[in-house]
Backbone as CSV, one residue per row, in Angstrom:
resi,resn,N_x,N_y,N_z,CA_x,CA_y,CA_z,C_x,C_y,C_z
1,MET,102.363,120.695,123.564,101.168,121.337,122.934,100.134,120.248,122.710
2,ASP,98.911,120.583,123.055,97.788,119.610,122.775,97.219,119.985,121.332
3,ALA,97.512,118.980,120.378,97.218,119.384,118.990,96.929,118.146,118.157
4,LEU,96.193,118.346,117.066,96.018,117.361,116.007,97.012,117.732,114.855
5,ILE,97.426,116.718,114.154,98.365,116.946,113.019,97.694,116.552,111.663
6,PHE,97.680,117.500,110.725,97.257,117.200,109.340,98.572,117.000,108.580
7,ILE,98.749,115.947,107.784,99.872,115.641,107.032,99.518,115.592,105.572
8,ASP,100.055,116.555,104.820,99.700,116.550,103.373,100.381,115.529,102.593
9,THR,99.865,115.233,101.331,100.240,114.046,100.542,101.780,114.067,100.271
10,ASN,102.326,115.174,99.974,103.719,115.232,99.631,104.611,114.732,100.760
11,ILE,104.221,114.972,101.988,104.946,114.670,103.151,104.946,113.062,103.226
12,PHE,103.834,112.435,103.016,103.752,110.971,102.952,104.679,110.426,101.861
13,LEU,104.707,111.070,100.725,105.609,110.601,99.600,107.033,110.732,99.894
14,ASP,107.411,111.584,100.885,108.832,111.755,101.271,109.399,110.410,101.794
15,PHE,108.567,109.513,102.266,109.071,108.248,102.855,109.821,107.497,101.758
16,TYR,109.571,107.715,100.501,110.184,107.060,99.339,111.474,107.710,98.997
17,ARG,111.808,108.778,99.678,112.950,109.591,99.340,113.949,109.588,100.471
18,ILE,113.617,108.989,101.633,114.537,108.908,102.771,115.602,107.847,102.447
19,ARG,116.854,108.249,102.583,117.998,107.418,102.157,118.238,106.307,103.165
20,LYS,118.084,106.520,104.458,118.399,105.528,105.459,117.126,104.924,106.013
21,SER,117.099,103.584,105.849,115.831,102.838,106.109,115.441,102.967,107.668
22,GLU,116.397,103.055,108.508,116.124,103.146,109.959,115.384,104.470,110.288
23,ILE,115.743,105.556,109.581,115.064,106.797,109.772,113.635,106.743,109.233
24,GLY,113.438,106.095,108.124,112.088,105.951,107.569,111.239,105.130,108.517
25,LEU,111.740,104.070,109.121,111.072,103.241,110.039,110.733,103.980,111.277
26,SER,111.593,104.902,111.687,111.359,105.689,112.899,110.173,106.624,112.633
27,TYR,110.091,107.245,111.482,108.997,108.060,111.240,107.646,107.281,111.183
28,LEU,107.724,106.152,110.458,106.505,105.324,110.404,106.063,104.817,111.714
29,ARG,107.030,104.551,112.639,106.690,104.159,114.019,105.983,105.247,114.725
30,LEU,106.465,106.460,114.523,105.734,107.533,115.243,104.398,107.822,114.719
31,LEU,104.223,107.631,113.409,102.835,107.759,112.850,101.875,106.673,113.418
32,ASP,102.467,105.446,113.577,101.610,104.434,114.048,101.189,104.674,115.547
33,GLU,102.227,105.196,116.315,101.978,105.358,117.781,101.014,106.607,118.035
34,HIS,100.922,107.497,117.068,100.214,108.652,117.182,99.030,108.815,116.150
35,ALA,98.590,107.688,115.643,97.593,107.710,114.669,96.348,108.347,115.038
36,ASP,95.979,108.337,116.402,94.728,108.858,116.870,94.636,110.438,116.812
37,ILE,95.744,111.071,116.535,95.728,112.551,116.476,96.041,113.016,115.001
38,ILE,96.056,112.124,114.043,96.308,112.566,112.685,95.012,112.789,111.951
39,ILE,94.901,113.958,111.349,93.771,114.341,110.499,94.048,113.856,109.049
40,THR,93.168,113.038,108.588,93.370,112.574,107.144,92.061,112.237,106.505
41,GLY,92.030,111.618,105.351,90.770,111.227,104.715,91.003,110.663,103.308
42,SER,89.911,110.355,102.643,90.013,109.707,101.344,90.665,110.599,100.306
43,GLN,90.617,111.915,100.413,91.198,112.809,99.465,92.780,112.619,99.588
44,VAL,93.333,112.692,100.774,94.695,112.439,100.980,95.119,111.021,100.500
45,GLU,94.301,110.061,100.823,94.584,108.697,100.387,94.738,108.599,98.909
46,MET,93.742,109.223,98.249,93.661,109.186,96.775,94.881,109.775,96.199
47,GLU,95.301,111.041,96.648,96.473,111.710,96.069,97.737,110.939,96.339
48,TYR,97.839,110.290,97.513,98.998,109.498,97.803,99.099,108.256,96.842
49,LYS,97.977,107.570,96.688,98.043,106.369,95.790,98.127,106.719,94.289
50,LYS,97.673,107.951,93.977,97.853,108.361,92.554,99.208,108.745,92.233
51,ASN,99.998,109.153,93.213,101.395,109.622,93.013,102.421,108.689,93.427
52,ARG,102.075,107.706,94.255,103.081,106.728,94.768,103.979,106.085,93.708
53,GLN,103.382,105.551,92.675,104.146,104.921,91.597,105.059,105.816,90.851
54,ALA,104.617,107.050,90.635,105.435,107.992,89.951,106.735,108.309,90.813
55,VAL,106.634,108.455,92.046,107.730,108.859,92.971,108.751,107.564,92.945
56,ILE,108.183,106.335,92.937,109.021,105.145,92.935,109.806,105.039,91.578
57,VAL,109.089,105.374,90.515,109.679,105.214,89.133,110.722,106.323,89.050
58,GLU,110.477,107.502,89.669,111.441,108.643,89.654,112.703,108.159,90.317
59,SER,112.597,107.452,91.519,113.773,106.973,92.188,114.584,105.998,91.300
60,GLN,113.772,105.138,90.579,114.424,104.100,89.756,115.206,104.770,88.596
61,GLY,114.600,105.868,88.109,115.278,106.548,86.987,116.568,107.035,87.363
62,LYS,116.889,107.368,88.610,118.174,107.813,89.157,119.136,106.629,89.393
63,PHE,118.555,105.459,89.295,119.346,104.250,89.592,119.842,103.729,88.233
64,LYS,120.841,104.345,87.651,121.312,104.001,86.245,122.536,103.178,86.254
65,ASN,122.727,102.437,85.112,123.853,101.579,84.920,125.180,102.431,84.963
66,PRO,126.144,101.914,85.625,127.437,102.663,85.665,128.066,102.751,84.195
67,ASP,128.848,103.741,84.020,129.517,103.928,82.743,130.860,103.165,82.848
68,TRP,130.771,101.896,82.439,131.988,101.054,82.564,133.123,101.431,81.651
69,ASN,132.839,102.216,80.618,133.909,102.718,79.818,134.845,103.550,80.424
70,ASN,134.401,104.238,81.566,135.332,105.061,82.356,136.191,104.206,83.265
71,LEU,135.942,102.901,83.276,136.647,102.004,84.260,137.394,100.900,83.363
72,SER,137.729,101.262,82.146,138.528,100.318,81.365,140.023,100.399,81.731
73,VAL,140.474,99.155,81.958,141.989,99.065,82.397,142.847,99.233,81.208
74,PRO,143.928,99.929,81.243,144.852,100.067,80.140,145.345,98.729,79.631
75,ALA,145.429,98.577,78.340,145.778,97.264,77.740,147.015,96.661,78.380
76,LEU,147.947,97.407,78.759,149.197,96.889,79.369,148.948,96.097,80.558
77,LEU,147.926,96.423,81.329,147.555,95.754,82.557,146.313,94.935,82.496
78,ALA,145.803,94.704,81.304,144.525,93.944,81.171,144.500,92.600,81.733
79,GLU,145.663,91.925,81.806,145.714,90.561,82.323,146.175,90.506,83.773
80,SER,146.281,91.634,84.416,146.694,91.647,85.839,145.639,91.123,86.722
81,GLU,145.993,90.721,87.953,145.028,90.248,88.932,144.026,91.340,89.299
82,ASP,144.487,92.557,89.397,143.660,93.603,89.773,142.616,93.952,88.712
83,ALA,143.064,93.824,87.428,142.110,93.958,86.260,141.049,92.853,86.393
84,LYS,141.411,91.696,86.629,140.468,90.562,86.728,139.437,90.759,87.792
85,ARG,139.982,91.294,88.945,139.158,91.562,90.088,138.103,92.650,89.720
86,ILE,138.512,93.679,88.986,137.561,94.745,88.511,136.499,94.085,87.644
87,GLU,136.822,93.179,86.724,135.774,92.533,85.978,134.853,91.754,86.787
88,GLU,135.343,91.070,87.838,134.480,90.297,88.748,133.478,91.259,89.457
89,LEU,134.030,92.380,89.887,133.178,93.376,90.567,132.159,93.959,89.643
90,LYS,132.491,94.206,88.459,131.527,94.662,87.447,130.294,93.709,87.317
91,LYS,130.611,92.406,87.285,129.538,91.440,87.164,128.736,91.426,88.487
92,GLU,129.351,91.542,89.621,128.697,91.520,90.867,127.759,92.710,91.021
93,VAL,128.302,93.892,90.628,127.430,95.127,90.672,126.232,94.954,89.745
94,THR,126.441,94.473,88.517,125.335,94.254,87.513,124.216,93.342,88.081
95,GLN,124.680,92.326,88.751,123.731,91.337,89.344,122.980,91.947,90.490
96,LEU,123.699,92.700,91.297,122.992,93.377,92.426,121.981,94.457,91.973
97,GLN,122.439,95.160,90.905,121.556,96.162,90.335,120.238,95.518,89.692
98,ALA,120.388,94.415,89.076,119.252,93.702,88.506,118.301,93.215,89.696
99,LYS,118.859,92.779,90.834,118.112,92.359,91.979,117.321,93.510,92.570
100,ILE,118.046,94.636,92.709,117.311,95.826,93.257,116.157,96.256,92.329
101,LYS,116.452,96.232,91.001,115.327,96.598,90.021,114.113,95.703,90.148
102,ASN,114.455,94.407,90.438,113.297,93.494,90.638,112.494,93.735,91.843
103,GLU,113.254,94.167,92.874,112.587,94.570,94.162,111.747,95.776,93.971
104,ILE,112.197,96.742,93.173,111.370,97.935,92.919,110.121,97.565,92.122
105,GLU,110.223,96.643,91.155,109.106,96.128,90.332,108.086,95.505,91.303
106,GLY,108.624,94.740,92.415,107.718,94.099,93.246,106.926,95.100,94.145
107,ILE,107.608,96.189,94.476,106.896,97.268,95.246,105.860,97.926,94.360
108,LEU,106.115,98.070,93.105,105.106,98.664,92.175,103.945,97.772,91.963
109,LYS,104.286,96.455,91.739,103.126,95.497,91.390,102.340,95.094,92.645
110,SER,103.023,94.780,93.751,102.352,94.170,94.867,102.659,94.962,96.142
111,PRO,102.153,96.198,96.326,102.467,97.016,97.438,102.132,96.375,98.812
112,PHE,100.988,95.567,98.832,100.638,94.914,100.152,101.638,93.925,100.555
113,LEU,102.441,93.415,99.590,103.480,92.321,99.925,104.840,92.918,100.198
114,HIS,105.117,94.071,99.468,106.545,94.497,99.435,106.795,95.894,99.844
115,ASP,105.741,96.705,100.128,105.895,98.102,100.398,105.500,98.430,101.814
116,SER,106.507,98.576,102.709,106.254,98.827,104.125,105.582,100.200,104.350
117,VAL,105.952,101.193,103.466,105.346,102.429,103.656,103.848,102.408,103.277
118,PHE,103.588,101.758,102.219,102.141,101.520,101.762,101.328,100.890,102.915
119,ASN,101.808,99.861,103.489,101.072,99.104,104.522,100.868,99.942,105.849
120,ASN,101.877,100.663,106.198,101.743,101.563,107.403,100.745,102.674,107.134
121,LEU,100.801,103.289,105.971,99.836,104.285,105.726,98.350,103.792,105.524
122,GLU,98.358,102.583,105.022,97.023,101.873,104.873,96.324,101.778,106.180
123,LYS,97.026,101.506,107.262,96.493,101.436,108.615,95.856,102.778,109.009
124,ILE,96.571,103.881,108.615,95.943,105.166,108.954,94.722,105.514,108.069
125,PHE,94.809,105.192,106.820,93.645,105.463,105.914,92.448,104.536,106.282
126,ARG,92.645,103.468,106.917,91.517,102.510,107.188,91.138,102.686,108.690
127,SER,91.723,103.521,109.447,91.459,103.718,110.839,90.006,104.154,111.052
128,LYS,89.442,103.899,112.289,88.168,104.380,112.540,88.199,105.701,113.362
129,SER,89.276,106.376,113.263,89.474,107.584,113.927,88.407,108.678,113.712
130,ASP,88.098,109.493,114.650,87.147,110.507,114.419,87.638,111.566,113.453
131,PHE,88.942,111.536,113.139,89.581,112.595,112.308,89.879,112.018,110.949
132,ASN,89.277,110.930,110.547,89.484,110.362,109.225,88.282,110.478,108.430
133,LEU,88.274,111.386,107.411,87.142,111.641,106.571,87.077,110.602,105.463
134,THR,86.545,109.478,105.790,86.474,108.369,104.751,85.235,108.643,103.804
135,LYS,85.146,107.815,102.810,84.010,108.039,101.855,82.681,107.730,102.565
136,GLU,82.693,106.907,103.624,81.535,106.549,104.332,81.164,107.437,105.407
137,HIS,81.989,108.374,105.756,81.860,109.310,106.931,80.529,110.098,106.745
138,ALA,79.787,110.227,107.813,78.532,110.885,107.799,78.616,112.401,107.534
139,ASP,79.740,112.965,107.755,79.989,114.366,107.528,80.520,114.742,106.194
140,ARG,80.745,113.712,105.357,81.578,113.967,104.049,80.838,114.866,103.079
141,ASP,79.496,114.655,102.883,78.836,115.417,101.932,78.719,116.879,102.342
142,ARG,78.580,117.202,103.704,78.584,118.492,104.185,79.913,119.163,103.974
143,ILE,81.044,118.454,104.146,82.309,119.011,103.926,82.539,119.313,102.466
144,ILE,82.027,118.384,101.553,82.223,118.625,100.160,81.514,119.934,99.724
145,ARG,80.226,120.052,100.175,79.438,121.338,99.866,80.191,122.598,100.301
146,LEU,80.751,122.577,101.523,81.522,123.688,101.988,82.760,123.903,101.160
147,ALA,83.427,122.851,100.717,84.627,122.944,99.862,84.306,123.472,98.478
148,VAL,83.127,123.154,97.977,82.757,123.630,96.640,82.505,125.120,96.662
149,LYS,81.729,125.515,97.743,81.541,126.910,97.931,82.725,127.747,98.092
150,ARG,83.682,127.215,98.835,84.975,127.822,99.126,85.800,127.991,97.784
151,PHE,85.744,126.942,97.058,86.484,126.901,95.709,85.942,127.925,94.767
152,MET,84.613,128.078,94.703,83.949,128.986,93.823,84.225,130.430,94.168
153,LEU,84.369,130.593,95.489,84.567,132.049,95.972,86.024,132.381,95.873
154,GLY,86.872,131.427,95.509,88.313,131.700,95.328,89.062,131.796,96.675
155,TYR,88.485,131.275,97.711,89.220,131.300,99.003,90.436,130.402,99.021
156,PRO,91.519,130.766,99.831,92.629,129.885,99.958,92.164,128.693,100.893
157,PRO,92.827,127.593,100.903,93.971,127.272,100.010,93.525,126.912,98.602
158,ARG,94.078,127.639,97.691,93.763,127.240,96.251,94.934,127.845,95.401
159,LYS,95.334,126.966,94.535,96.431,127.275,93.598,95.844,128.043,92.407
160,LYS,96.671,128.880,91.740,96.274,129.597,90.509,95.985,128.450,89.448
161,ASN,94.881,128.670,88.776,94.333,127.765,87.693,93.996,126.377,88.304
162,ASP,93.732,126.291,89.538,93.359,125.069,90.186,92.008,124.513,89.594
163,THR,91.973,123.180,89.305,90.763,122.562,88.854,90.227,121.531,89.756
164,SER,90.950,121.357,90.923,90.499,120.359,91.984,90.141,121.069,93.229
165,ILE,89.214,120.576,94.014,88.820,121.202,95.266,89.426,120.477,96.367
166,GLY,90.549,119.695,96.125,91.146,118.900,97.078,91.681,119.647,98.313
167,ASP,92.371,120.762,98.031,92.886,121.623,99.200,91.728,122.267,99.923
168,ALA,90.747,122.718,99.286,89.566,123.249,99.922,88.884,122.271,100.830
169,LEU,88.793,120.991,100.319,88.235,119.915,101.054,88.977,119.614,102.296
170,ASN,90.372,119.495,102.130,91.181,119.198,103.367,91.022,120.283,104.396
171,TRP,91.026,121.622,103.935,90.978,122.686,104.890,89.593,122.708,105.684
172,GLU,88.501,122.458,104.966,87.264,122.395,105.610,87.183,121.281,106.610
173,TRP,87.872,120.164,106.364,87.913,119.041,107.302,88.768,119.390,108.453
174,ILE,89.899,120.103,108.258,90.777,120.552,109.323,89.879,121.414,110.267
175,ILE,89.177,122.410,109.676,88.331,123.163,110.528,87.339,122.472,111.370
176,ALA,86.701,121.441,110.740,85.700,120.633,111.427,86.323,119.802,112.574
177,CYS,87.490,119.373,112.343,88.216,118.559,113.431,88.698,119.481,114.562
178,ALA,89.049,120.627,114.184,89.427,121.653,115.257,88.248,122.034,116.101
179,GLN,87.125,122.188,115.404,85.911,122.503,116.138,85.451,121.442,117.080
180,LYS,85.562,120.153,116.504,85.037,119.020,117.325,86.016,118.648,118.481
181,SER,87.301,118.800,118.252,88.260,118.367,119.263,88.679,119.467,120.290
182,GLN,88.430,120.717,119.868,88.879,121.930,120.616,90.391,121.831,120.862
183,LYS,91.193,121.314,119.870,92.563,121.209,120.011,93.214,122.110,119.011
184,ASN,94.474,122.510,119.196,95.268,123.240,118.197,95.491,122.277,117.003
185,ILE,95.946,122.915,115.928,96.227,122.206,114.656,97.691,122.449,114.260
186,VAL,98.396,121.417,113.863,99.703,121.551,113.251,99.521,121.002,111.781
187,LEU,99.759,121.904,110.885,99.540,121.584,109.451,100.885,121.348,108.783
188,VAL,101.105,120.139,108.326,102.438,119.766,107.771,102.313,119.678,106.265
189,THR,102.855,120.691,105.558,102.640,120.712,104.093,103.865,121.571,103.529
190,ARG,104.177,121.367,102.232,105.121,122.247,101.506,104.309,122.970,100.409
191,ASP,102.979,122.895,100.542,102.087,123.478,99.543,102.030,125.018,99.862
192,GLY,102.457,125.817,98.828,102.496,127.276,99.101,101.259,127.940,99.236
193,ASP,100.064,127.373,98.874,98.806,128.045,99.023,98.255,127.981,100.440
194,TYR,99.005,127.414,101.355,98.639,127.393,102.749,99.374,128.457,103.556
195,GLY,100.389,129.051,102.897,101.149,130.044,103.567,102.543,130.308,102.895
196,ALA,103.348,130.973,103.647,104.660,131.319,103.112,105.779,130.699,103.945
197,THR,106.935,130.553,103.291,108.086,129.966,104.016,109.249,130.931,103.796
198,LEU,110.004,131.263,104.758,111.165,132.115,104.696,112.163,131.621,105.783
199,LYS,113.369,131.341,105.255,114.472,130.880,106.102,114.065,129.701,106.954
200,ASN,113.433,128.752,106.381,113.119,127.456,107.006,111.945,127.590,107.908
201,GLU,111.261,128.808,108.025,110.179,129.010,108.891,108.913,129.201,108.051
202,SER,107.838,128.593,108.405,106.591,128.662,107.694,105.530,129.537,108.384
203,TYR,104.746,130.272,107.649,103.802,131.162,108.264,102.422,130.924,107.549
204,ILE,101.404,130.660,108.306,100.092,130.313,107.770,99.535,131.549,107.025
205,ASN,98.861,131.331,105.983,98.267,132.418,105.162,97.445,133.310,106.066
206,ASP,97.485,134.595,105.805,96.779,135.537,106.710,95.284,135.292,106.755
207,TRP,94.681,135.009,105.632,93.220,134.778,105.644,92.899,133.492,106.359
208,LEU,93.652,132.480,106.150,93.367,131.179,106.714,93.562,131.304,108.290
209,CYS,94.499,132.097,108.715,94.663,132.363,110.091,93.504,133.037,110.755
210,GLN,92.992,134.143,110.086,91.927,134.851,110.540,90.671,134.015,110.584
211,GLU,90.446,133.202,109.484,89.317,132.355,109.367,89.277,131.298,110.450
212,PHE,90.413,130.776,110.776,90.544,129.663,111.841,90.095,130.271,113.169
213,LYS,90.542,131.470,113.469,90.149,132.076,114.743,88.685,132.396,114.798
214,GLU,88.067,132.803,113.620,86.645,133.146,113.608,85.799,131.912,113.710
215,ARG,86.134,130.873,112.998,85.243,129.719,112.931,85.522,128.714,114.047
216,VAL,86.754,128.737,114.577,87.063,127.725,115.570,87.106,128.387,116.993
217,SER,88.137,129.073,117.276,88.236,129.724,118.575,89.472,130.670,118.563
218,GLY,89.338,131.752,119.309,90.431,132.636,119.432,91.532,132.110,120.428
219,GLU,91.169,130.965,121.117,92.055,130.419,121.971,92.870,129.265,121.353
220,GLN,92.363,128.818,120.210,93.124,127.683,119.551,94.000,128.248,118.439
221,ASN,95.047,127.546,118.129,96.079,128.062,117.170,96.192,127.012,116.061
222,VAL,96.511,127.495,114.822,96.989,126.664,113.732,98.346,127.001,113.364
223,ILE,99.179,125.995,113.305,100.650,126.233,113.029,101.039,125.533,111.729
224,LEU,101.719,126.204,110.830,102.172,125.662,109.564,103.707,125.362,109.602
225,THR,103.983,124.139,109.158,105.396,123.716,109.014,105.565,122.804,107.811
226,ALA,106.820,122.850,107.293,107.059,121.904,106.118,107.703,120.692,106.605
227,SER,107.948,120.551,107.954,108.689,119.447,108.495,107.875,118.536,109.436
228,LEU,107.784,117.228,109.139,107.104,116.304,110.061,107.799,116.219,111.338
229,ALA,109.083,116.219,111.362,109.859,116.214,112.599,109.610,117.338,113.457
230,LYS,109.437,118.569,112.930,109.127,119.693,113.695,107.702,119.604,114.224
231,ALA,106.799,119.036,113.391,105.397,118.825,113.841,105.344,117.992,115.105
232,PHE,106.128,116.928,115.141,106.108,116.004,116.287,106.780,116.729,117.502
233,ARG,107.774,117.586,117.247,108.362,118.345,118.376,107.425,119.350,118.882
234,PHE,106.538,119.917,118.086,105.552,120.876,118.580,104.634,120.206,119.582
235,ILE,104.373,118.918,119.395,103.432,118.176,120.347,104.234,117.414,121.331
236,ASP,105.522,117.848,121.452,106.397,117.243,122.528,106.668,115.710,122.386
237,VAL,106.689,115.249,121.080,107.171,113.991,120.789,108.501,114.072,120.321
238,PRO,109.524,113.330,120.970,110.915,113.566,120.623,111.223,112.887,119.315
239,VAL,112.047,113.625,118.533,112.625,113.015,117.232,114.153,113.251,117.322
240,THR,114.923,112.446,116.687,116.316,112.598,116.679,116.790,113.771,115.726
241,GLN,118.013,114.259,115.997,118.557,115.221,115.071,118.772,114.666,113.659
242,GLU,119.101,113.349,113.662,119.381,112.669,112.354,118.088,112.604,111.533
243,MET,116.845,112.449,112.192,115.641,112.402,111.535,115.329,113.783,110.916
244,LEU,115.609,114.855,111.737,115.331,116.181,111.341,116.279,116.550,110.075
245,ASP,117.556,116.161,110.250,118.523,116.492,109.140,118.116,115.863,107.853
246,GLU,117.676,114.604,107.839,117.322,113.867,106.721,116.085,114.500,106.052
247,GLU,115.189,114.885,106.810,114.026,115.544,106.289,114.370,116.959,105.671
248,GLU,115.210,117.689,106.246,115.717,118.948,105.739,116.397,118.737,104.290
249,ARG,117.135,117.659,104.235,117.871,117.317,103.005,116.686,117.032,101.869
250,ILE,115.641,116.414,102.197,114.578,116.011,101.302,113.915,117.309,100.910
251,ILE,113.641,118.203,101.834,112.849,119.497,101.599,113.664,120.329,100.592
252,GLU,115.031,120.294,100.812,115.923,121.078,99.898,115.958,120.482,98.509
253,SER,115.915,119.210,98.472,116.083,118.521,97.132,114.690,118.449,96.382
254,TYR,113.559,118.334,97.133,112.349,118.038,96.481,111.206,119.035,96.849
255,GLY,111.600,120.095,97.468,110.539,121.089,97.919,109.630,121.625,96.890
256,GLY,110.075,121.650,95.537,109.262,122.179,94.571,108.496,121.109,93.740
257,GLU,108.484,119.869,94.270,107.880,118.809,93.508,106.293,119.038,93.493
258,LYS,105.706,118.790,92.362,104.284,118.983,92.193,103.541,117.616,92.146
259,LEU,102.384,117.602,92.755,101.589,116.363,92.755,100.703,116.349,91.521
260,VAL,100.425,115.051,91.053,99.364,114.889,90.083,98.078,114.885,90.912
261,THR,97.251,115.838,90.799,96.071,115.936,91.654,94.841,115.323,90.921
262,GLY,93.807,115.215,91.699,92.585,114.612,91.249,91.451,114.972,92.113
263,SER,90.299,114.573,91.797,89.174,115.036,92.586,88.503,113.882,93.342
264,ASP,89.003,112.581,93.143,88.467,111.553,93.927,86.886,111.441,93.650
265,LYS,86.519,111.646,92.297,85.113,111.683,91.953,84.306,112.919,92.459
266,ILE,85.058,113.799,93.134,84.380,114.936,93.627,83.994,115.887,92.489
267,THR,84.742,115.899,91.412,84.449,116.836,90.316,83.028,116.521,89.671
268,ASP,82.718,115.207,89.679,81.297,114.869,89.235,80.235,115.333,90.184
269,LYS,80.536,115.334,91.492,79.645,115.836,92.442,79.416,117.349,92.374
270,ILE,80.489,118.006,91.881,80.372,119.554,91.917,79.255,119.931,91.031
271,PHE,79.092,119.266,89.875,78.055,119.740,89.011,76.649,119.419,89.540
272,ASP,76.480,118.340,90.387,75.311,118.095,91.101,75.012,119.219,92.182
273,ILE,76.048,119.546,92.808,75.957,120.528,93.882,75.638,121.957,93.359
274,PHE,76.141,122.269,92.111,75.845,123.522,91.487,74.321,123.765,91.419
275,LYS,73.622,122.657,91.269,72.141,122.824,91.003,71.506,123.389,92.329
276,ILE,72.160,123.177,93.418,71.670,123.719,94.659,71.621,125.272,94.636
277,TYR,72.660,125.775,93.952,72.829,127.319,93.931,72.121,127.940,92.710
278,GLU,71.618,127.159,91.841,70.915,127.720,90.662,69.566,128.282,91.002
């Protein structure tokens, strides 16, 4: 399939939840190789950087000290060689744990030096791609105006009680990229306001599907999926079963995670744009 891929922020944050480093590197390698077909922008960048530290701290919170009280050797055997070896292993584990915590702190403090995920995604956010809506992009103000109008009318994608136009901004940019490229769109997200998921299959919201056909083309399609591995398979890029299985584990464990959202200074612009409609 000839398509562009939009990757939502939560999918990027999954790279901090992958248990096997070689799988994470495989995904990052695919992103790098296919960066020219990725739809992104400063809104996604902002949300990623706003939530990155929280996800890392969350993982550190699960990295707790062992309960050594449950590993106490009976007094009768306290002087045995095996008991001494257990004490040595306790010290070794404690030292290794301290080392890992220092590495986590390094990732938090200096991502450019210690965070491979951050550096790989930074390449995408800094790319000169036609599908990267940076703050300097000539089309940005127009997309913001469309997003504000969409938000005020209550069009999807929009969450209940939403105070940010981030999803609306991303959708308007997806539409613009589809119009410009004349390609299909694969939308990778676990965000429920883009559609519904049933039995591991995702279905684009009815209104968004209709709108896409009306504003883009009846010949082009928009496909919704919660899986980056499936997105690559849609465009005929091979991924291993191990990569797919690991992502499904993450979706099952973290599928309901919520982002801390923000407007990337867009909220301030909303009030200026309101004046246009007064």
